[in-house]
C-alpha positions in Angstrom: 74.5 -22.6 53.5 78.1 -22.1 52.6 80.5 -25.0 52.9 82.2 -24.9 56.4 79.6 -22.4 57.7 77.2 -24.0 60.2 74.9 -21.1 60.8 72.4 -19.1 58.8 73.1 -15.7 57.2 70.9 -13.7 59.5 71.7 -10.4 57.9 70.6 -11.8 54.5 67.4 -13.3 56.0 66.5 -10.0 57.7 67.1 -8.2 54.5 64.8 -10.5 52.5 62.1 -10.4 55.2 62.3 -6.6 55.4 62.1 -6.1 51.6 59.4 -8.6 50.4 55.9 -9.7 51.1 56.9 -13.3 50.7 56.5 -15.4 53.9 60.0 -16.5 54.6 60.7 -19.8 56.5 63.9 -20.0 58.4 65.5 -23.4 57.6 68.5 -25.7 58.0 70.4 -24.4 60.9 67.8 -24.4 63.7 68.9 -26.6 66.6 68.7 -24.4 69.7 66.6 -21.6 71.3 69.2 -19.0 70.5 68.9 -19.7 66.8 65.1 -19.7 66.9 65.2 -16.3 68.5 67.6 -15.0 65.9 65.3 -16.2 63.2 62.3 -14.6 64.8 64.2 -11.3 65.2 64.9 -11.4 61.4 61.1 -11.4 60.8 60.6 -14.9 59.5 57.1 -16.3 59.2 58.1 -19.6 60.6 61.1 -22.0 60.9 61.9 -25.6 60.2 63.4 -27.9 62.8 63.1 -31.2 61.0 66.8 -31.9 60.6 67.5 -31.2 64.2 64.6 -33.3 65.4 65.4 -36.3 63.1 69.1 -36.2 64.1 68.3 -35.8 67.8 70.2 -32.5 68.3 67.3 -30.1 69.0 68.3 -28.5 72.2 65.2 -26.7 73.5 61.5 -26.8 74.2 59.8 -25.3 71.2 56.3 -25.3 72.7 56.5 -21.5 73.5 57.0 -20.8 69.8 
C-alpha cells in the first residue's frame, strides 16, 4: 500500500492475475463485501481478512465466499 492510500490497487492486482500462473492472494485492505467482490473480480485465488477480523472492522458475512 502507498502511504495515505487505504485501498488496494485493483488494476495492478488484475494485471498480475491475468498475466501469471501464480496464485495471487488479495491482502491488507479487505474489510467489507465490496472489497471482497473487487478482489474476486480481479481474479485472485483467495483473500486475507486477518487484519480486519483482529481489529474488529470486518463489515460483512464472509460465509458465502
